[in-house]
N, C-alpha and C positions, 0 to 999 in steps of 0.2 A: 504494499500499499504506499503510495507516495505522500512524502510528507506535505503538510498544508504549507502556504507561504509564511503564515504566522510563526510556525515552529521552526522553519529555517530561519527565520530573521532572529528568534530568541537564541538560537544555537550559535549564530554567527556573533551575537552580542556578548554571549557567555565566553566564546572563545577570544573576543577582544577585549575582555572586561580588564584583564590584569595590565595590558599595555596601556588602556585608557587611566588606569588607576595610577600607573607609573608616570603616565604624561602629566596627569592632574597634580602628582606630587612635585615633579620638576618645575611644572609653571608655578606652583606655590613657592616653592624654593626662590625662583627667579624674581617674582613680583615681590615676594618678602625682602629680598635682597636690595632690589631697586628701590623699594619704598624707605628702606633703612638708610640706603646711601643719600638719598634726597633729603631725608630728615637730617642726616649728618650735614650735607652741603649746607641745609638752611641754616642750621645753628653755627656752623662755621662762619657763614656770611653775617649773621647778627653778631657773632663775637667781634669779628673784625670790623664791622660798622660801629659797634660801640666803643670799641678801642680808639677809632679815629674821632669818633664824636667827643669823646672825654679826654681826647689827647694823652692817652695813657703811654706816652714816650716822652722823651727829651733828648736835646742834642748834646753831645760833648765835643770837644775841640783838641785835635793833636796838633801841637805846633810844628811848622815847616822852619827848620833851622838854617841859616846861612853860616857855614863852616868857617868864613874868613873872620867873622867877629862873633858868632855864636848868638846872634840876634834872631828873633822869630820874625821873618818876613811874611808868613802866611801861616793858614791854619786849615786843616782838613777837618770838615765838619762829619761826625758819625752819629748814628741814632742808636739810642739805648731804649729798651721797652721796661716800663716800670714792673712788669711781673718777671723780668730776668730772661725772657725768650731770646733765643739766638736770633739776632737781627736777619740773616740771610734766611732763616727758617720762617720766621714771620712775614718777610715779603713774598716768598714761594706761596705761602697760604693764602694771602691777599691775592696775589694773581690767580690762584686756583678757582677763586669764587669770585672773579671777576671785578676785585677791588685793588688790584695792584696799582694802577695809576692814581687812584685817590689817595692811598697810602702815600706813595711816592711824594705827591703834591702836599700833603699834610706835614710830612716831615721835612721835605726841603723848605716850606714856609717857616716851619719852626725854627729852623736852623738859621735861615736868613735873618729872622727876627732877632734871635738871640745872639747873633753875630754882631749887632749894633754896639755890643758892649767891649767888642775886642778893637784892638788899635786900629785907627781909621786908615792907615797907610798898608796894612796887612792884607794880603789877598786871601781869598776863600776858596777852598776846593770841595766842592760837593760831587758825590756820586750820582749819575742817573743811568737809568737802564736804555738800552737801544730802543724799546717800546715806547718808553716816555718821550725821548727825543724826536722819534718819527711822528708820533700823534701830534706834538708841536705846540697846538694851542693851549693845552693846560700848563705846560711848562712856561710857555711864553708869558701867560697869565700871571704865574707865580713870580717870576723874575721882574715882570713889570713893576709890581708892587714894592721892589727895593732898589734904590737907586745909590749911586756914588762909590760902591766898593768894586773892585777888580775881582771877578768871579771866573772859576776855572771849572768847567763840566769834565768831570772824571767818568769815563765809561768804564763800567764794571767788567772784569775780566772773564767772567763764567757765563757770558750769554753770546749767542751766535748773532752776527749782523749778516742778514741775508742779501741786503741790497746796500752796497757801500755808496754809490753814486746818491741814492735818496737820503741815505743818513747824513752824507756830508752837506747835501742842500739843505736838509732840515736844520742842521747846525748854522749854516749860513745865514738862514731866516731868522735865526734868535737875535743876530745882530752882532756888529763888530767889537761891541763891549765885552764879549763873552769869549773865553778860549777853550781850547779842548786838551785834553789829557787822557793818554791811554794808561790805564791803572795796571799795576803788577805785570809788568812786561815780561814775558817767560813763563807764565802760567796761564792756564784755561785758554781763552782763544786769542790771546794777547801775542800773536806771533808776528814775524817780521813782515808777512803780507798784510796783516792787521794794520801795522804802523803804515806801511807804504800807502795803502789804500785810504786811510784816514788823514794822514799829513798832519797830525797833532801839533800843538804848539809845546807841549810837555810830554816827556816820556818818563814814567815811573817805574823804576826796576823793582822786581819781585825780591 
């Protein structure tokens, strides 16, 4: 006697049930992981936003000494976070949640403001990422609020510059008052090609 269409369908479903259960379990894991990742990303973004809004960081200044007479002719501005977090890690975390440029702008503005207490003739070296320079408008906006001091923009050594002509043009658009330094030459991406392509005003040796 031939099986009815209903019994055939039920039999096929019974055979496929283990695979369906396995698929449902896998989908549950993947969906749960995605939700968890989104939740963690949202929390990280809130944490970085709060850090910026509360200015939970402060600049410190490392003197640049002229060897001939041991006088401080300039200062390098560095950012320290109030919770003791490693600066490089904190900037990477900010970039991962889309707030890298905002954090750079906030820390640069804080450094330039605090530099008002330094000797007027001393120049100021500040680190900037290639992305910050290439975006341009935010960086120019921060620099425009501070006048009168010689400022050197140091390109951090651990980030790739994919388009050297565009980067050089972005530096030129900032204006002639600002100079370019290659930071930690010999480390990271600060190679001889890097120097030749950027034609910096200052080379800082690792």
